C-alpha positions as CSV (number, residue, x, y, z in Angstrom):
1,X,1.9,-27.5,-11.8
2,X,0.2,-24.7,-9.8
3,X,-1.5,-21.9,-11.7
4,X,0.4,-18.7,-12.0
5,X,-2.3,-16.6,-10.3
6,X,-2.1,-18.7,-7.2
7,X,1.7,-18.5,-7.0
8,X,1.5,-14.7,-6.9
9,X,-1.2,-14.6,-4.2
10,X,0.8,-14.6,-1.0
11,X,-1.1,-13.7,2.2
12,X,0.2,-10.3,3.4
13,X,-2.6,-10.4,6.0
14,X,-1.2,-13.5,7.7
15,X,-1.1,-11.7,11.1
16,X,-4.8,-11.0,10.8
17,X,-6.3,-14.0,9.0
18,X,-5.4,-17.6,8.1
19,X,-4.1,-18.3,4.6
20,X,-7.1,-20.4,3.6
21,X,-9.5,-17.6,4.6
22,X,-7.4,-15.1,2.6
23,X,-7.4,-17.4,-0.4
24,X,-11.2,-17.8,-0.3
25,X,-11.8,-14.1,0.0
26,X,-9.4,-13.5,-2.9
27,X,-11.1,-16.1,-5.1
28,X,-14.5,-14.4,-4.4
29,X,-12.9,-11.0,-5.2
30,X,-13.8,-9.7,-1.8
31,X,-10.4,-8.2,-1.1
32,X,-9.8,-4.6,-2.3
33,X,-6.6,-4.7,-4.3
34,X,-5.7,-1.1,-3.7
35,X,-6.4,-1.3,0.0
36,X,-4.3,-4.4,0.2
37,X,-1.4,-2.8,-1.7
38,X,-1.6,0.3,0.6
39,X,-1.6,-2.0,3.7
40,X,1.6,-3.7,2.4
41,X,3.2,-0.4,1.6
42,X,2.5,0.9,5.1
43,X,3.8,-2.3,6.7
44,X,7.0,-2.2,4.6
45,X,7.5,1.4,5.7
46,X,7.1,0.5,9.4
47,X,9.5,-2.4,9.1
48,X,12.1,-0.3,7.4
49,X,11.8,2.5,10.0
50,X,12.1,-0.1,12.8
51,X,15.4,-1.1,11.1
52,X,16.5,2.5,11.6
53,X,16.2,3.6,8.0
54,X,15.5,7.3,7.8
55,X,12.0,8.3,6.5
56,X,13.3,9.4,3.1
57,X,15.4,6.3,2.7
58,X,12.4,4.0,3.5
59,X,10.3,6.0,1.0
60,X,13.0,5.7,-1.7
61,X,13.3,1.9,-1.1
62,X,9.5,1.5,-1.4
63,X,9.4,3.7,-4.5
64,X,12.0,1.4,-6.2
65,X,9.6,-1.5,-5.7
66,X,6.5,0.4,-6.7
67,X,7.8,2.3,-9.7
68,X,4.3,2.6,-11.2
69,X,3.3,4.9,-8.3
70,X,4.4,8.5,-8.0
71,X,6.6,9.3,-5.0
72,X,4.0,11.6,-3.6
73,X,1.3,8.9,-3.9
74,X,3.5,6.6,-1.8
75,X,4.0,9.3,0.7
76,X,0.3,10.0,0.9
77,X,-0.4,6.3,1.4
78,X,2.0,6.1,4.3
79,X,1.1,9.3,6.0
80,X,-2.6,9.7,5.4
81,X,-4.7,9.9,8.5
82,X,-7.2,7.1,8.8
83,X,-10.8,8.3,9.3
84,X,-12.7,6.5,12.0
């Protein structure tokens, strides 16, 4: 039987890196959990918008999944400008 922590560790960065690289980085604690969560939230928002959900509808759907985050926090994650 596979350990529980490995079952939950799906590679949301599959388009950027191979699964084995993601797994190694995760095991070495080299992936920022908040940064990864924010990336996933932004990708979900983009996907929902591409499926023609209105902005508020997409935010509401994401908020249902991330109930531990305030609505405004999710909004800030999605709409914050990335500093270069």
